[in-house]
N, C-alpha and C positions, 0 to 999 in steps of 0.2 A: 394772759397778762400776769406778766409776776405782781406780786402784792409786794406792801412793807415788809413784810416777815420776811419773804426769799429774800429781800435786800440787805435785810438785819443778817440772816445765815453767809452770804458773803461777804461777810464783815465791815460792809462800808457804814463807818459813824455820818453824822450829821457836817454837812461842810457841802465843799465845791464839787469832787471826787463823785459823791453821792447825786447828788442834785444831776451833773453830767449821765450820769448811768442812768435815773429816772426818767429824763429826759427821751432815752435810746429805748426802754424797753418796747419789747415787744414778744409775741408767742416766739416759743422755741420748742422744738424736743429732745426728749434724754435718749432718744434714740441712739445717738453717735457712742452711749456706753454698748449698746447690744448689735449694731448692724457693723459685719467683719467688712474691710474692705480687701476685694479681689484682686491678688496683686501674685505676681508669680512668686513661689513657694523661694523665702529667705530673702526678698528684696529690700526689707528695711534694713536686715542687718549689713546691708551692701554703701550705707548712707552713715554721718556722721550724724547722731542722733544730740537734742540735746534736751534737758529739762530747765523748768526755771519751776520752782516750786513757791507758792504763797506761803509765810507762813508768819502771820503778824499774832502778836497774843490774843487770847480771845476770840477768834476768826473761827466762828463755827463752825465750818463748812470743813476745816482742814483734816476732821477726821477722813472726810469723802476719799480724800486725794492723795492722802499717807499713803495709803497701801501701793499709789502712782508711782509714786517718789521713789520709796522702796526698788520696786521693782528696776523705776530706769538707773536707781546708783547701783544695783546689782547685778543689770546686763552691761555698767559701764559707760554708761549717757555720761557727756559731759553734762552734770552739775550744778545748776545757781539755785541762791535763793532770796526774793525782797521779801523786807518786812510788810506786805501789805496783804488786804483778805484777796479774794479772789477778782477781782477787778484791779490787777497793778496797772493795767494800761488808762487806768484814768488818775488811781492813786501816786505812780511815781513812772511815767510815760519817756522821761529822761533813761532812766534805769534802765526799764524795760528795753527801750529802742538797743539802747547800746550793748543788750545782752544778744540780742535779736539777731543786731547788723555784726558782731561779732563773730556767731554762731551762722552765720553766713560765708564767711571770709574763712 
């Protein structure tokens, strides 16, 4: 189970969003970064792609995700920023929902 240190790295300050996330914490794997998805060659290039970057000032883990954001921009993805830490769904759910709905249409 993630500890307070990890929640701090995600940029969650004391308050309702942090309490929301802490109440739902569970074990998770970092394997999403090293397990390739088996898809037809270049299949993803046929789909519209959107990247939503969490860019709150002082968000400690932001540097981990900056290379992904840079790649998305370099590859011409639709790019958006939210002034949140890693858990934008808890900090700015309405703004995130709007971006996701816009990406889906």
